[in-house]
Biopython code that builds the backbone (N, CA, C, O; Angstrom):
import numpy as np
from Bio.PDB.StructureBuilder import StructureBuilder

atoms = [
    (1, "UNK", "N", (-30.272, -30.835, -16.642)),
    (1, "UNK", "CA", (-29.385, -30.026, -16.744)),
    (1, "UNK", "C", (-28.926, -29.333, -16.123)),
    (1, "UNK", "O", (-28.912, -28.202, -16.610)),
    (2, "UNK", "N", (-28.230, -29.478, -14.636)),
    (2, "UNK", "CA", (-27.520, -28.964, -13.907)),
    (2, "UNK", "C", (-26.603, -27.461, -14.236)),
    (2, "UNK", "O", (-25.782, -27.673, -15.127)),
    (3, "UNK", "N", (-26.574, -26.226, -13.792)),
    (3, "UNK", "CA", (-26.346, -25.397, -13.898)),
    (3, "UNK", "C", (-24.720, -24.793, -13.366)),
    (3, "UNK", "O", (-24.316, -25.090, -12.242)),
    (4, "UNK", "N", (-24.232, -24.293, -13.915)),
    (4, "UNK", "CA", (-22.600, -24.760, -12.674)),
    (4, "UNK", "C", (-22.322, -22.859, -12.973)),
    (4, "UNK", "O", (-22.930, -22.073, -13.699)),
    (5, "UNK", "N", (-20.971, -22.640, -11.908)),
    (5, "UNK", "CA", (-20.816, -21.597, -11.662)),
    (5, "UNK", "C", (-19.003, -21.569, -11.181)),
    (5, "UNK", "O", (-18.507, -22.001, -10.140)),
    (6, "UNK", "N", (-18.275, -20.864, -12.419)),
    (6, "UNK", "CA", (-16.739, -20.540, -11.221)),
    (6, "UNK", "C", (-16.496, -19.846, -10.132)),
    (6, "UNK", "O", (-16.841, -18.665, -10.166)),
    (7, "UNK", "N", (-15.857, -20.361, -8.900)),
    (7, "UNK", "CA", (-15.907, -19.394, -7.928)),
    (7, "UNK", "C", (-14.205, -19.549, -7.580)),
    (7, "UNK", "O", (-13.536, -20.572, -7.435)),
    (8, "UNK", "N", (-13.857, -18.285, -7.519)),
    (8, "UNK", "CA", (-12.499, -18.031, -7.060)),
    (8, "UNK", "C", (-11.920, -19.035, -5.948)),
    (8, "UNK", "O", (-12.753, -19.726, -5.361)),
    (9, "UNK", "N", (-10.377, -19.195, -5.559)),
    (9, "UNK", "CA", (-10.028, -19.734, -4.802)),
    (9, "UNK", "C", (-9.040, -18.495, -3.586)),
    (9, "UNK", "O", (-8.176, -17.652, -3.828)),
    (10, "UNK", "N", (-9.432, -18.758, -2.822)),
    (10, "UNK", "CA", (-9.113, -17.241, -2.134)),
    (10, "UNK", "C", (-7.646, -17.824, -0.659)),
    (10, "UNK", "O", (-7.919, -18.169, 0.491)),
    (11, "UNK", "N", (-6.778, -17.770, -1.038)),
    (11, "UNK", "CA", (-5.377, -17.871, -0.091)),
    (11, "UNK", "C", (-4.697, -19.551, 0.060)),
    (11, "UNK", "O", (-3.824, -19.477, -0.805)),
    (12, "UNK", "N", (-4.629, -20.443, 0.418)),
    (12, "UNK", "CA", (-3.729, -21.249, 0.340)),
    (12, "UNK", "C", (-2.990, -21.493, -0.966)),
    (12, "UNK", "O", (-2.649, -20.601, -1.743)),
    (13, "UNK", "N", (-2.755, -22.956, -1.145)),
    (13, "UNK", "CA", (-2.045, -23.187, -2.445)),
    (13, "UNK", "C", (-2.607, -22.859, -3.984)),
    (13, "UNK", "O", (-2.149, -22.460, -5.054)),
    (14, "UNK", "N", (-3.627, -23.191, -3.538)),
    (14, "UNK", "CA", (-4.396, -23.285, -4.918)),
    (14, "UNK", "C", (-4.711, -21.569, -4.926)),
    (14, "UNK", "O", (-5.564, -21.258, -5.757)),
    (15, "UNK", "N", (-4.140, -20.422, -4.119)),
    (15, "UNK", "CA", (-5.035, -19.211, -4.471)),
    (15, "UNK", "C", (-4.818, -18.330, -5.734)),
    (15, "UNK", "O", (-3.715, -18.200, -6.264)),
    (16, "UNK", "N", (-6.332, -17.540, -6.320)),
    (16, "UNK", "CA", (-5.843, -17.563, -7.262)),
    (16, "UNK", "C", (-6.423, -18.407, -8.237)),
    (16, "UNK", "O", (-6.794, -17.746, -9.206)),
    (17, "UNK", "N", (-6.641, -19.617, -8.346)),
    (17, "UNK", "CA", (-7.431, -20.282, -9.482)),
    (17, "UNK", "C", (-8.967, -20.036, -9.106)),
    (17, "UNK", "O", (-9.569, -19.572, -8.138)),
    (18, "UNK", "N", (-9.373, -20.692, -10.620)),
    (18, "UNK", "CA", (-10.684, -20.657, -9.684)),
    (18, "UNK", "C", (-11.695, -22.154, -10.251)),
    (18, "UNK", "O", (-11.149, -22.503, -11.298)),
    (19, "UNK", "N", (-12.481, -22.779, -10.062)),
    (19, "UNK", "CA", (-12.735, -24.283, -9.270)),
    (19, "UNK", "C", (-14.560, -23.684, -10.279)),
    (19, "UNK", "O", (-15.182, -22.622, -10.271)),
    (20, "UNK", "N", (-14.811, -25.143, -11.049)),
    (20, "UNK", "CA", (-16.200, -25.353, -11.587)),
    (20, "UNK", "C", (-16.903, -26.044, -10.919)),
    (20, "UNK", "O", (-16.583, -27.199, -10.637)),
    (21, "UNK", "N", (-18.276, -25.353, -10.426)),
    (21, "UNK", "CA", (-19.126, -26.557, -9.398)),
    (21, "UNK", "C", (-20.650, -25.938, -10.192)),
    (21, "UNK", "O", (-21.085, -24.932, -10.753)),
    (22, "UNK", "N", (-20.964, -27.005, -9.873)),
    (22, "UNK", "CA", (-23.005, -27.369, -9.993)),
    (22, "UNK", "C", (-23.655, -27.010, -9.036)),
    (22, "UNK", "O", (-23.597, -27.563, -7.938)),
    (23, "UNK", "N", (-24.617, -25.692, -9.404)),
    (23, "UNK", "CA", (-25.512, -25.653, -8.193)),
    (23, "UNK", "C", (-26.532, -26.281, -8.100)),
    (23, "UNK", "O", (-27.099, -26.796, -9.063)),
    (24, "UNK", "N", (-27.023, -26.347, -6.614)),
    (24, "UNK", "CA", (-27.843, -27.411, -6.301)),
    (24, "UNK", "C", (-29.174, -27.056, -7.054)),
    (24, "UNK", "O", (-29.147, -26.527, -8.165)),
    (25, "UNK", "N", (-30.222, -27.339, -6.467)),
    (25, "UNK", "CA", (-32.268, -27.018, -6.851)),
    (25, "UNK", "C", (-32.164, -25.545, -6.019)),
    (25, "UNK", "O", (-33.353, -25.416, -5.724)),
    (26, "UNK", "N", (-31.653, -24.644, -5.592)),
    (26, "UNK", "CA", (-31.621, -23.787, -4.840)),
    (26, "UNK", "C", (-30.817, -22.492, -5.409)),
    (26, "UNK", "O", (-30.732, -21.331, -5.010)),
    (27, "UNK", "N", (-30.281, -23.174, -6.482)),
    (27, "UNK", "CA", (-29.417, -21.905, -6.901)),
    (27, "UNK", "C", (-27.784, -21.968, -6.045)),
    (27, "UNK", "O", (-27.138, -20.942, -6.258)),
    (28, "UNK", "N", (-27.243, -22.742, -5.366)),
    (28, "UNK", "CA", (-26.246, -22.293, -4.443)),
    (28, "UNK", "C", (-25.108, -23.667, -4.626)),
    (28, "UNK", "O", (-25.411, -24.847, -4.800)),
    (29, "UNK", "N", (-23.468, -22.948, -4.501)),
    (29, "UNK", "CA", (-23.486, -23.948, -5.015)),
    (29, "UNK", "C", (-22.620, -24.954, -3.789)),
    (29, "UNK", "O", (-22.667, -24.221, -2.801)),
    (30, "UNK", "N", (-21.883, -26.214, -3.373)),
    (30, "UNK", "CA", (-21.635, -26.935, -2.478)),
    (30, "UNK", "C", (-20.763, -25.827, -1.170)),
    (30, "UNK", "O", (-19.857, -25.053, -1.477)),
    (31, "UNK", "N", (-21.168, -25.959, -0.084)),
    (31, "UNK", "CA", (-20.305, -25.613, 0.900)),
    (31, "UNK", "C", (-19.009, -25.708, 1.369)),
    (31, "UNK", "O", (-18.608, -24.918, 2.224)),
    (32, "UNK", "N", (-18.215, -26.685, 0.857)),
    (32, "UNK", "CA", (-16.800, -26.849, 0.719)),
    (32, "UNK", "C", (-16.219, -27.441, -0.392)),
    (32, "UNK", "O", (-16.904, -28.159, -1.120)),
    (33, "UNK", "N", (-15.437, -27.303, -0.544)),
    (33, "UNK", "CA", (-13.997, -27.531, -2.061)),
    (33, "UNK", "C", (-12.595, -28.367, -1.393)),
    (33, "UNK", "O", (-11.644, -27.988, -0.709)),
    (34, "UNK", "N", (-12.985, -29.616, -1.938)),
    (34, "UNK", "CA", (-11.314, -30.343, -1.328)),
    (34, "UNK", "C", (-10.563, -30.397, -2.713)),
    (34, "UNK", "O", (-10.654, -31.126, -3.701)),
    (35, "UNK", "N", (-9.722, -29.233, -2.340)),
    (35, "UNK", "CA", (-8.439, -28.871, -3.753)),
    (35, "UNK", "C", (-7.439, -29.967, -3.723)),
    (35, "UNK", "O", (-6.533, -30.065, -2.896)),
    (36, "UNK", "N", (-7.663, -30.705, -4.605)),
    (36, "UNK", "CA", (-6.351, -32.074, -4.263)),
    (36, "UNK", "C", (-4.814, -31.545, -4.493)),
    (36, "UNK", "O", (-4.646, -30.381, -4.859)),
    (37, "UNK", "N", (-4.128, -32.080, -4.359)),
    (37, "UNK", "CA", (-2.378, -31.128, -3.983)),
    (37, "UNK", "C", (-2.217, -32.700, -5.155)),
    (37, "UNK", "O", (-3.136, -33.413, -5.557)),
    (38, "UNK", "N", (-0.746, -32.824, -5.437)),
    (38, "UNK", "CA", (-0.001, -33.657, -6.223)),
    (38, "UNK", "C", (-0.293, -34.800, -5.730)),
    (38, "UNK", "O", (-0.609, -35.567, -6.639)),
    (39, "UNK", "N", (-0.349, -35.405, -4.446)),
    (39, "UNK", "CA", (-0.201, -36.819, -4.017)),
    (39, "UNK", "C", (-2.080, -37.071, -3.654)),
    (39, "UNK", "O", (-2.668, -37.771, -2.829)),
    (40, "UNK", "N", (-2.491, -36.240, -4.589)),
    (40, "UNK", "CA", (-4.410, -36.521, -4.117)),
    (40, "UNK", "C", (-4.853, -36.156, -2.662)),
    (40, "UNK", "O", (-4.520, -35.163, -2.014)),
    (41, "UNK", "N", (-5.524, -36.992, -2.363)),
    (41, "UNK", "CA", (-6.388, -36.744, -0.598)),
    (41, "UNK", "C", (-5.199, -36.359, -0.377)),
    (41, "UNK", "O", (-5.093, -35.134, -0.437)),
    (42, "UNK", "N", (-3.912, -37.105, -0.060)),
    (42, "UNK", "CA", (-2.434, -37.093, 1.154)),
    (42, "UNK", "C", (-2.457, -35.350, 1.203)),
    (42, "UNK", "O", (-1.947, -34.946, 2.248)),
    (43, "UNK", "N", (-2.966, -34.190, 0.248)),
    (43, "UNK", "CA", (-2.223, -33.600, 0.016)),
    (43, "UNK", "C", (-3.657, -32.326, -0.448)),
    (43, "UNK", "O", (-3.442, -31.381, -1.207)),
    (44, "UNK", "N", (-5.057, -32.602, 0.206)),
    (44, "UNK", "CA", (-5.924, -32.005, -0.058)),
    (44, "UNK", "C", (-6.002, -30.739, 0.782)),
    (44, "UNK", "O", (-5.631, -30.766, 1.955)),
    (45, "UNK", "N", (-6.482, -29.610, 0.206)),
    (45, "UNK", "CA", (-6.386, -28.153, 0.695)),
    (45, "UNK", "C", (-8.140, -27.982, 0.880)),
    (45, "UNK", "O", (-8.878, -27.818, -0.091)),
    (46, "UNK", "N", (-8.753, -28.072, 2.662)),
    (46, "UNK", "CA", (-10.212, -27.431, 1.796)),
    (46, "UNK", "C", (-10.430, -26.099, 2.088)),
    (46, "UNK", "O", (-9.874, -25.375, 2.914)),
    (47, "UNK", "N", (-11.298, -25.879, 1.314)),
    (47, "UNK", "CA", (-11.875, -24.210, 1.040)),
    (47, "UNK", "C", (-13.519, -24.484, 1.703)),
    (47, "UNK", "O", (-14.292, -25.436, 1.599)),
    (48, "UNK", "N", (-13.600, -23.298, 2.341)),
    (48, "UNK", "CA", (-15.401, -23.130, 2.386)),
    (48, "UNK", "C", (-15.744, -22.348, 1.704)),
    (48, "UNK", "O", (-15.133, -21.451, 1.124)),
    (49, "UNK", "N", (-16.481, -22.554, 1.715)),
    (49, "UNK", "CA", (-17.806, -20.966, 0.600)),
    (49, "UNK", "C", (-17.952, -19.227, 1.334)),
    (49, "UNK", "O", (-18.289, -19.065, 2.507)),
    (50, "UNK", "N", (-17.644, -18.115, 0.430)),
    (50, "UNK", "CA", (-18.135, -17.369, 1.651)),
    (50, "UNK", "C", (-18.716, -16.517, 0.776)),
    (50, "UNK", "O", (-18.413, -16.689, -0.404)),
    (51, "UNK", "N", (-19.507, -15.600, 1.051)),
    (51, "UNK", "CA", (-20.431, -14.796, 0.190)),
    (51, "UNK", "C", (-19.005, -13.018, -0.019)),
    (51, "UNK", "O", (-18.381, -12.266, 0.729)),
    (52, "UNK", "N", (-19.208, -13.223, -1.464)),
    (52, "UNK", "CA", (-18.001, -12.459, -1.675)),
    (52, "UNK", "C", (-18.885, -10.932, -2.139)),
    (52, "UNK", "O", (-20.031, -10.990, -2.585)),
    (53, "UNK", "N", (-18.079, -9.504, -1.932)),
    (53, "UNK", "CA", (-18.536, -8.265, -1.633)),
    (53, "UNK", "C", (-18.636, -7.937, -3.195)),
    (53, "UNK", "O", (-19.752, -7.581, -3.574)),
    (54, "UNK", "N", (-17.874, -7.991, -3.911)),
    (54, "UNK", "CA", (-16.940, -7.518, -5.339)),
    (54, "UNK", "C", (-18.162, -7.662, -6.575)),
    (54, "UNK", "O", (-18.850, -8.676, -6.692)),
    (55, "UNK", "N", (-18.265, -6.661, -7.310)),
    (55, "UNK", "CA", (-18.810, -6.664, -7.848)),
    (55, "UNK", "C", (-19.228, -8.320, -9.380)),
    (55, "UNK", "O", (-18.294, -8.725, -10.072)),
    (56, "UNK", "N", (-19.837, -8.573, -9.448)),
    (56, "UNK", "CA", (-19.918, -9.791, -11.181)),
    (56, "UNK", "C", (-19.237, -10.976, -10.185)),
    (56, "UNK", "O", (-18.829, -12.010, -10.715)),
    (57, "UNK", "N", (-19.095, -10.736, -8.284)),
    (57, "UNK", "CA", (-18.519, -12.456, -8.329)),
    (57, "UNK", "C", (-19.425, -12.601, -6.701)),
    (57, "UNK", "O", (-18.982, -11.940, -5.762)),
    (58, "UNK", "N", (-20.601, -13.437, -6.493)),
    (58, "UNK", "CA", (-21.134, -13.828, -5.764)),
    (58, "UNK", "C", (-20.790, -15.095, -4.814)),
    (58, "UNK", "O", (-21.553, -15.847, -4.208)),
    (59, "UNK", "N", (-19.645, -15.076, -4.878)),
    (59, "UNK", "CA", (-18.864, -16.142, -3.960)),
    (59, "UNK", "C", (-17.492, -16.345, -4.150)),
    (59, "UNK", "O", (-16.852, -15.921, -5.112)),
    (60, "UNK", "N", (-16.948, -17.154, -2.996)),
    (60, "UNK", "CA", (-15.395, -17.133, -3.444)),
    (60, "UNK", "C", (-15.333, -18.591, -2.082)),
    (60, "UNK", "O", (-16.009, -18.589, -1.053)),
    (61, "UNK", "N", (-14.500, -19.511, -2.431)),
    (61, "UNK", "CA", (-13.738, -19.887, -1.474)),
    (61, "UNK", "C", (-12.688, -19.899, -1.090)),
    (61, "UNK", "O", (-11.589, -19.997, -1.636)),
    (62, "UNK", "N", (-13.235, -19.727, 0.559)),
    (62, "UNK", "CA", (-11.724, -19.430, 1.424)),
    (62, "UNK", "C", (-10.902, -20.444, 1.469)),
    (62, "UNK", "O", (-11.057, -21.255, 0.556)),
    (63, "UNK", "N", (-9.999, -20.689, 2.302)),
    (63, "UNK", "CA", (-8.814, -21.262, 2.246)),
    (63, "UNK", "C", (-8.652, -21.796, 4.404)),
    (63, "UNK", "O", (-8.093, -21.228, 5.342)),
    (64, "UNK", "N", (-9.523, -23.185, 4.297)),
    (64, "UNK", "CA", (-9.277, -23.098, 5.533)),
    (64, "UNK", "C", (-8.123, -24.102, 6.698)),
    (64, "UNK", "O", (-8.070, -24.246, 7.920)),
    (65, "UNK", "N", (-7.342, -24.621, 5.544)),
    (65, "UNK", "CA", (-6.402, -25.765, 5.751)),
    (65, "UNK", "C", (-6.177, -27.010, 4.763)),
    (65, "UNK", "O", (-6.515, -27.219, 3.598)),
    (66, "UNK", "N", (-5.568, -27.639, 5.578)),
    (66, "UNK", "CA", (-4.987, -28.849, 4.973)),
    (66, "UNK", "C", (-6.005, -30.175, 5.698)),
    (66, "UNK", "O", (-6.327, -30.263, 6.883)),
    (67, "UNK", "N", (-6.388, -31.186, 4.497)),
    (67, "UNK", "CA", (-7.871, -32.182, 4.897)),
    (67, "UNK", "C", (-7.215, -32.664, 5.849)),
    (67, "UNK", "O", (-7.899, -32.475, 6.855)),
    (68, "UNK", "N", (-5.625, -33.542, 6.306)),
    (68, "UNK", "CA", (-5.054, -34.588, 6.441)),
    (68, "UNK", "C", (-4.367, -33.465, 7.764)),
    (68, "UNK", "O", (-3.503, -33.879, 8.537)),
]
sb = StructureBuilder()
sb.init_structure("model")
sb.init_model(0)
sb.init_chain("A")
sb.init_seg("    ")
for serial, (resi, resn, name, xyz) in enumerate(atoms, 1):
    if name == "N":
        sb.init_residue(resn, " ", resi, " ")
    sb.init_atom(name, np.array(xyz, "f"), 0.0, 1.0, " ", f" {name:<3s}", serial, name[0])
structure = sb.get_structure()
């Protein structure tokens, strides 16, 4: 059974939301998250994994821009 973690999204249209992702065999989440808009991939936003310094929060996904 794969482990999961909740990671907050920072910046962009989804700022303040969190996503639940599966950790790989090394205990790390995916390097990117594509947050879908109301029109699916046509409005997707790209978020990249970053380390976070806040207590109790190891990672955040930081907004990088639209996918298209």
